C-alpha positions in Angstrom: -4.1 -22.9 -15.8 -4.9 -22.9 -12.1 -4.9 -19.1 -11.6 -7.2 -18.6 -14.6 -9.2 -21.8 -14.0 -8.6 -23.1 -17.6 -9.6 -26.6 -18.6 -7.0 -29.3 -18.2 -7.1 -29.9 -21.9 -5.2 -26.6 -22.4 -1.9 -28.5 -21.9 -2.8 -30.6 -24.9 -3.1 -27.7 -27.3 -0.4 -27.1 -29.9 0.0 -23.4 -29.0 0.5 -24.1 -25.3 3.1 -26.8 -26.1 5.0 -24.5 -28.5 5.0 -21.8 -25.8 6.6 -24.1 -23.2 9.2 -25.4 -25.7 10.2 -21.8 -26.5 10.4 -20.8 -22.8 12.3 -23.8 -21.6 12.9 -26.6 -24.1 14.9 -28.7 -21.7 12.4 -29.0 -19.0 9.1 -30.9 -18.5 7.6 -28.0 -16.6 4.1 -29.1 -15.5 5.0 -32.4 -13.6 7.8 -30.6 -11.8 5.5 -27.7 -10.9 2.8 -30.1 -9.7 5.2 -32.1 -7.6 6.9 -29.0 -6.1 3.6 -27.4 -5.1 2.2 -30.7 -3.7 5.3 -31.2 -1.6 4.9 -27.7 -0.2 1.2 -28.3 0.6 1.9 -31.7 2.3 4.6 -30.1 4.4 2.3 -27.3 5.5 -0.5 -29.8 6.3 1.9 -31.9 8.4 3.0 -28.8 10.4 -0.7 -27.9 11.1 -1.6 -29.2 14.6 -5.3 -29.0 13.9 -7.1 -29.1 10.6 -10.6 -29.6 9.2 -12.0 -30.6 5.8 -14.9 -29.3 3.6 -16.5 -31.2 0.7 -18.2 -29.6 -2.3 -20.2 -31.7 -4.8 -21.0 -30.0 -8.1 -21.8 -30.7 -11.7 -20.1 -29.4 -14.8 -22.0 -28.1 -17.9 -21.5 -31.5 -19.4 -23.4 -33.0 -16.4 -20.2 -34.6 -15.1 -20.2 -34.9 -11.3 -17.1 -33.7 -9.3 -16.1 -33.6 -5.7 -13.8 -30.9 -4.4 -12.1 -31.5 -1.0 -10.4 -28.6 0.8 -8.4 -28.5 4.0 -8.6 -25.6 6.5 -6.3 -24.8 9.3 -4.9 -21.8 11.3 -1.2 -21.3 10.8 1.3 -20.5 13.5 1.0 -16.9 12.4 -2.8 -17.0 13.0 -3.8 -16.9 9.4 -6.4 -19.3 7.9 -5.1 -21.4 5.1 -7.4 -23.2 2.7 -5.5 -25.5 0.3 -7.7 -27.4 -2.1 -6.6 -31.0 -2.0 -8.4 -32.4 -5.0 -11.1 -32.0 -7.5 -12.0 -35.4 -8.9 -14.6 -36.7 -11.2 -17.2 -39.1 -9.8 -18.4 -41.7 -12.3 -20.1 -44.1 -9.8 -23.4 -43.5 -8.0 -23.1 -41.2 -5.0 -23.5 -43.9 -2.4 -22.4 -43.5 1.2 -19.6 -46.1 0.7 -18.2 -44.5 -2.4 -18.2 -41.0 -1.0 -16.6 -42.3 2.2 -13.9 -44.0 0.2 -13.1 -40.8 -1.6 -12.7 -39.0 1.7 -10.5 -41.7 3.1 -8.2 -41.8 0.0 -7.8 -38.1 0.2 -6.8 -38.2 3.9 -4.3 -41.0 3.2 -2.8 -39.3 0.1 -2.2 -36.0 1.8 -1.1 -37.6 5.1 -3.5 -35.6 7.2 -4.6 -38.2 9.7 -4.0 -37.3 13.3 -3.4 -39.7 16.1 -5.8 -39.5 19.0 -7.7 -36.8 17.2 -10.7 -36.6 14.8 -11.0 -34.5 11.7 -14.0 -32.2 11.6 -15.8 -32.1 8.2 -18.1 -29.4 7.0 -20.6 -30.6 4.3 -23.9 -29.7 2.9 -27.1 -31.3 4.3 -27.3 -34.0 1.7 -27.9 -37.4 3.5 -25.4 -39.3 1.3 -22.4 -37.1 2.2 -23.5 -36.8 5.9 -23.7 -40.6 6.2 -20.4 -40.9 4.3 -18.6 -38.7 6.9 -20.1 -40.7 9.7 -18.9 -43.9 8.0 -15.3 -42.6 7.9 -15.3 -41.9 11.6 -14.4 -38.2 11.1 -16.2 -35.9 13.5 -17.9 -33.6 14.1 -19.8 -33.3 10.9 -20.8 -29.6 10.6 -23.8 -29.0 8.4 -23.1 -26.1 6.0 -24.8 -23.1 7.6 -25.3 -21.3 4.3 -27.0 -24.3 2.9 -29.3 -24.4 5.9 -30.2 -20.8 5.5 -30.8 -21.4 1.8 -33.1 -24.3 2.5 -35.1 -22.4 5.1 -35.4 -19.4 2.7 -36.6 -21.6 -0.1 -39.5 -22.7 2.2 -40.5 -19.0 2.5 -40.3 -18.6 -1.3 -42.9 -21.2 -2.0 -45.6 -19.6 0.1 -48.5 -18.8 -2.4 -48.5 -15.1 -1.9 -44.7 -14.9 -2.1 -44.6 -17.1 -5.2 -47.2 -14.8 -6.9 -45.3 -11.7 -5.9 -42.0 -13.1 -7.4 -43.8 -14.1 -10.5 -45.2 -10.5 -11.1 -41.8 -8.9 -10.5 -40.1 -11.5 -12.7 -42.5 -10.7 -15.6 -41.6 -7.0 -15.4 -37.9 -7.7 -15.2 -38.2 -10.2 -18.1 -39.9 -7.5 -20.2 -37.1 -5.1 -19.8 -34.5 -7.8 -20.5 -36.1 -9.2 -23.6 -37.8 -6.2 -25.1 -36.3 -3.9 -27.7 -33.7 -1.4 -26.8 -36.4 1.2 -26.6 -37.6 0.0 -23.3 -34.1 -0.1 -21.8 -33.4 3.4 -23.1 -36.6 4.7 -21.7 -35.8 3.2 -18.3 -32.4 4.8 -18.4 -34.0 8.2 -19.2 -36.4 7.9 -16.3 -33.5 7.0 -13.9 -31.7 10.2 -14.9 -34.8 12.3 -14.6 -35.6 10.9 -11.1 -31.9 11.0 -10.1 -31.8 7.2 -9.4 -28.6 5.1 -9.6 -28.2 3.9 -13.2 -28.5 0.2 -12.1 -30.0 -2.5 -14.3 -32.9 -4.4 -12.9 -31.9 -8.0 -12.0 -33.3 -11.3 -13.2 -33.4 -13.9 -10.5 -32.5 -17.6 -10.8 -35.2 -19.6 -9.0 -32.7 -22.1 -7.6 -30.8 -19.3 -5.8 -32.9 -17.5 -3.3 -30.3 -14.8 -2.9 -30.9 -13.8 -6.5 -34.6 -13.5 -5.8 -33.8 -11.1 -2.9 -31.4 -9.1 -5.2 -34.2 -8.9 -7.8 -36.7 -7.6 -5.3 -34.2 -5.2 -3.7 -33.2 -3.7 -7.0 -36.8 -3.5 -8.1 -37.7 -1.4 -5.0 -34.7 0.8 -5.7 -35.8 1.4 -9.3 -39.6 1.1 -9.0 -40.2 4.8 -9.6 -38.3 4.6 -12.9 -40.1 1.4 -13.8 -43.5 2.8 -13.1 -42.7 5.8 -15.2 -41.4 3.7 -18.1 -44.4 1.4 -18.1 -47.8 2.6 -19.3 -49.8 -0.3 -17.8 -51.3 1.0 -14.6 -52.2 -2.5 -13.5 -48.5 -3.2 -13.0 -48.3 -0.4 -10.4 -51.4 -1.6 -8.6 -50.2 -5.2 -8.4 -46.7 -4.5 -7.1 -47.5 -1.7 -4.7 -46.2 -3.5 -1.6 -43.0 -5.5 -1.2 -42.4 -5.4 2.5 -41.1 -8.9 2.2 -37.7 -7.5 1.2 -37.1 -6.5 4.8 -37.8 -10.0 5.9 -35.2 -11.5 3.5 -32.6 -8.8 4.1 -31.1 -10.4 7.3 -30.8 -13.7 5.5 -28.9 -12.0 2.6 -26.6 -10.3 5.2 -25.9 -13.7 6.7 -24.8 -15.2 3.5 -22.6 -12.1 2.8 -21.1 -12.4 6.2 -20.1 -16.0 5.6 -18.4 -15.3 2.3 -15.0 -14.8 3.9 -12.3 -17.4 3.8 -9.9 -15.5 6.0 -12.0 -15.1 9.2 -13.5 -17.6 11.6 -17.1 -18.4 10.7 -18.1 -21.4 12.9 -18.1 -19.1 15.9 -20.9 -17.1 14.2 -23.4 -20.0 13.9 -25.1 -19.6 17.3 -25.1 -15.8 17.3 -26.5 -15.9 13.7 -29.1 -18.5 14.6 -30.3 -16.3 17.6 -30.3 -13.2 15.4 -32.3 -14.8 12.6 -34.9 -16.1 15.0 -35.2 -12.7 16.6 -35.7 -11.1 13.1 -38.3 -13.7 12.2 -40.6 -13.2 15.2 -44.1 -12.4 14.0 -45.4 -9.0 14.8 -49.1 -8.0 15.1 -48.4 -5.3 12.5 -47.0 -7.8 9.9 -49.1 -8.4 6.8 -50.3 -11.9 6.0 -47.6 -12.6 3.5 -44.9 -11.5 5.9 -46.3 -13.7 8.7 -46.5 -16.7 6.4 -43.0 -16.3 5.1 -41.5 -15.8 8.6 -43.4 -18.8 10.0 -42.2 -21.1 7.1 -38.6 -20.0 7.5 -38.5 -20.4 11.3 -40.2 -23.8 11.2 -37.6 -25.2 8.7 -34.6 -23.4 10.3 -35.4 -24.6 13.8 -35.8 -28.2 12.8 -32.4 -28.2 11.2 -30.6 -26.9 14.3 -32.5 -28.4 17.3 -31.2 -27.5 20.8 -30.7 -31.1 21.6 -28.2 -31.6 18.8 -24.9 -33.0 20.1 -23.0 -30.6 18.1 -24.5 -27.6 19.9 -21.7 -27.6 22.5 -19.1 -27.5 19.7 -20.8 -24.4 18.3 -21.0 -22.7 21.7 -17.4 -23.4 22.6 -16.4 -21.9 19.3 -18.4 -18.8 20.1 -16.9 -18.6 23.6 -13.4 -18.7 22.1 -14.3 -15.9 19.7 -13.3 -12.5 21.3 -16.2 -10.8 19.6 -18.9 -13.1 21.1 -17.4 -14.4 24.3 -19.9 -12.5 26.4 -22.5 -15.0 25.1 -25.3 -12.5 25.6 -28.0 -14.9 24.3 -27.3 -17.4 27.2 -28.2 -17.1 30.8 -25.6 -16.9 33.6 -25.8 -20.6 34.5 -25.4 -21.7 30.9 -22.4 -19.4 30.5 -20.8 -20.8 33.6 -21.3 -24.3 32.5 -19.9 -23.6 29.1 -16.7 -22.0 30.3 -16.3 -25.0 32.7 -16.5 -27.2 29.7 -13.8 -25.1 28.0 -11.6 -25.8 31.0 -12.2 -29.5 30.8 -11.6 -29.5 27.0 -8.3 -27.6 27.5 -7.1 -30.2 30.1 -8.2 -33.0 27.8 -6.4 -31.6 24.7 -3.4 -29.8 26.3 -2.8 -30.8 29.9 -0.4 -28.2 31.3 2.6 -29.1 33.5 2.2 -28.6 37.2 3.9 -25.3 38.0 5.6 -24.6 41.3 5.9 -21.0 42.4 9.2 -19.1 42.2 9.3 -19.0 46.0 9.3 -22.8 46.1 12.2 -23.1 43.8 14.2 -20.6 45.8 13.5 -22.4 49.0 14.6 -25.7 47.4 17.7 -24.0 46.2 18.4 -22.6 49.6 17.8 -25.9 51.4 20.3 -27.7 49.2 23.0 -25.1 49.9 25.6 -26.4 52.3 27.0 -23.0 53.3 26.7 -22.1 57.0 23.8 -19.9 57.9 24.4 -16.2 57.8 24.8 -14.2 61.0 21.5 -13.0 62.4 20.7 -9.4 63.0 20.4 -8.1 66.6 16.6 -7.9 66.4 16.5 -11.6 65.3 18.8 -12.5 68.1 16.5 -10.8 70.7 13.1 -11.8 69.4 13.7 -14.8 67.1 12.7 -17.4 69.6 9.7 -15.5 70.8 8.4 -14.5 67.3 9.7 -17.2 64.9 9.5 -16.5 61.2 6.4 -18.1 59.6 7.2 -20.0 56.3 5.1 -19.0 53.3 3.3 -22.3 52.9 1.1 -21.0 50.1 4.2 -20.3 48.0 5.4 -23.9 48.5 2.2 -25.3 47.1 2.4 -25.8 43.3 -0.5 -24.9 41.1 -2.5 -27.8 39.8 -3.2 -28.0 36.1 -6.9 -27.4 36.7 -6.2 -24.3 38.8 -3.8 -22.9 36.2 -6.3 -23.3 33.4 -9.2 -22.0 35.5 -7.4 -18.8 36.3 -6.4 -18.4 32.7 -10.0 -18.9 31.4 -11.2 -16.4 34.1 -8.7 -13.8 32.9 -9.9 -14.4 29.4 -13.5 -13.9 30.5 -12.6 -10.7 32.1 -11.1 -9.0 29.1 -13.2 -6.6 27.1 -15.0 -8.1 24.1 -13.4 -7.2 20.7 -15.1 -4.6 18.5 -17.1 -6.4 15.8 -15.0 -4.8 13.0 -11.7 -6.1 14.4 -9.9 -9.3 13.4 -10.3 -12.0 16.0 -7.3 -14.0 14.7 -5.1 -10.9 15.0 -6.3 -10.5 18.6 -5.3 -14.1 19.4 -2.0 -13.6 17.8 -1.3 -10.5 20.1 -2.7 -12.2 23.2 -1.4 -15.8 22.8 1.2 -15.4 25.4 -1.4 -14.3 28.0 -3.7 -17.2 27.3 -1.5 -19.9 26.0 -3.8 -22.9 26.7 -7.0 -21.1 25.6 -5.1 -20.0 22.4 -4.3 -23.7 21.5 -8.0 -24.6 21.8 -9.0 -21.5 19.8 -6.7 -22.5 17.0 -8.4 -25.9 17.0 -12.0 -24.7 17.2 -11.9 -21.5 15.1 -10.4 -23.1 12.1 -13.6 -25.0 11.3 -15.6 -23.4 8.5 -19.3 -22.8 8.9 -19.9 -23.4 5.2 -18.9 -26.3 3.0 -17.8 -23.8 0.3 -17.5 -20.0 0.7 -20.4 -18.0 -0.7 -17.9 -16.2 -2.9 -17.0 -19.7 -4.3 -20.7 -20.3 -5.2 -21.1 -16.9 -6.9 -17.9 -14.9 -7.0 -17.7 -11.2 -7.8 -17.5 -10.2 -11.5 -20.5 -12.2 -12.8 -19.4 -15.6 -11.7 -16.7 -16.0 -14.3 -14.7 -18.4 -12.1 -17.8 -20.6 -11.6 -18.5 -20.5 -15.4 -14.9 -21.7 -16.0 -15.1 -24.4 -13.4 -18.3 -25.7 -15.1 -16.3 -26.2 -18.3 -13.8 -28.6 -16.7 -13.6 -32.1 -18.1 -12.3 -35.1 -16.2 -8.5 -35.4 -16.4 -7.3 -39.0 -16.8 -4.4 -38.9 -14.4 -3.9 -39.0 -10.6 -2.9 -35.3 -10.6 -6.3 -34.0 -9.7 -4.8 -30.7 -8.7 -7.1 -27.7 -8.1 -5.3 -25.8 -5.4 -6.3 -22.3 -4.4 -4.4 -19.4 -5.9 -2.4 -18.8 -2.7 -0.6 -22.2 -3.2 0.7 -21.0 -6.6 
């Protein structure tokens, strides 16, 4: 039921009940399975030193509201785990107090509260859930980066010229989708003749800006075949320029990059923000529509991530702890120095190391406590010992302070080469944890925070969105077993 995302009502069907009776007539399988998996998840959550939560509010096809709460943490083996804690129906209005209560109940039920530590929560930008997180005392509240990019992109989509462009392309796509099979067959013949990929043109969904980009991109790919298939020359004249696709492409790449559940994403927020703003700089050669779309996107995007935001340091620390981005190329030297000093302070705050004395000190202490008579001195010592007495190694006797130990460790970390972008940063930390033990603990804390409230793959998974379609058919289940764990837990 969980693996295939079937409705809870499946267990009430006669066929399903007969199947279980045949397989194991003596057992009440589902409650035992639920309790066993839940106990395993609770144990794993208790063993996680640091964890974070994400919330996803969504609506079924029957217009029933649900909230899904997911935990995220990095295991001892440096693998990101994402157990879904609950998917529960929401019958009441989505007030701050009610949403806050749902979060607090989930934290209590799954025993994930941490003493002297807060729980980061990644949510969308909706004011109700943002205020609800603030009311619980959980912090920091990370605004979903994918949602932020989506909102900024939507601002660009409503520019008059952009809206008209989308409307014209949408009309052409709709014609091929709704017309007789003759038009589709003609388009296929033109694709073969022009040696174009046999791809279907895509119809966008206005509420998903990504689909508008996909529609334009596919249209550009197939426009020669489309022009040949259509006899109306006005179509060709009206859609002759779609430079705007190149403006939207970086944003599409951003959402694709954030679709992973197995790699750190919060560390990408600041590099992605810098990259997006660089791509969106207006050029003198840009057409009016391109300039207008860029300006609208930059204006909205900048306001959602102001430099004065208190969470900025959280993002920058995550970036500094990411071996790909630790060079912090978008920051000046002073800002980099201050940031790594902040890392040192954070390590000392979270994991104060023990004062370590040098090996020489322990050897001296051991020698001083030895009651054996001193060994016979060599002739050279007998002759010159009083004139040239041996100097004690005072530096070896001075233990390293915690701040010095951590400072040296962070400096060594800064000195290592940055990781190639295609490599796995968690695998790097696993291999280098012994060299940077204190920084590794902080990395496990910071890098486990997702940049999105729900993976992009969760919004629109591969294969036509079948999982989302099935999720949309879920009906409220009248028990406390609001179980919707990820497949890995089963």
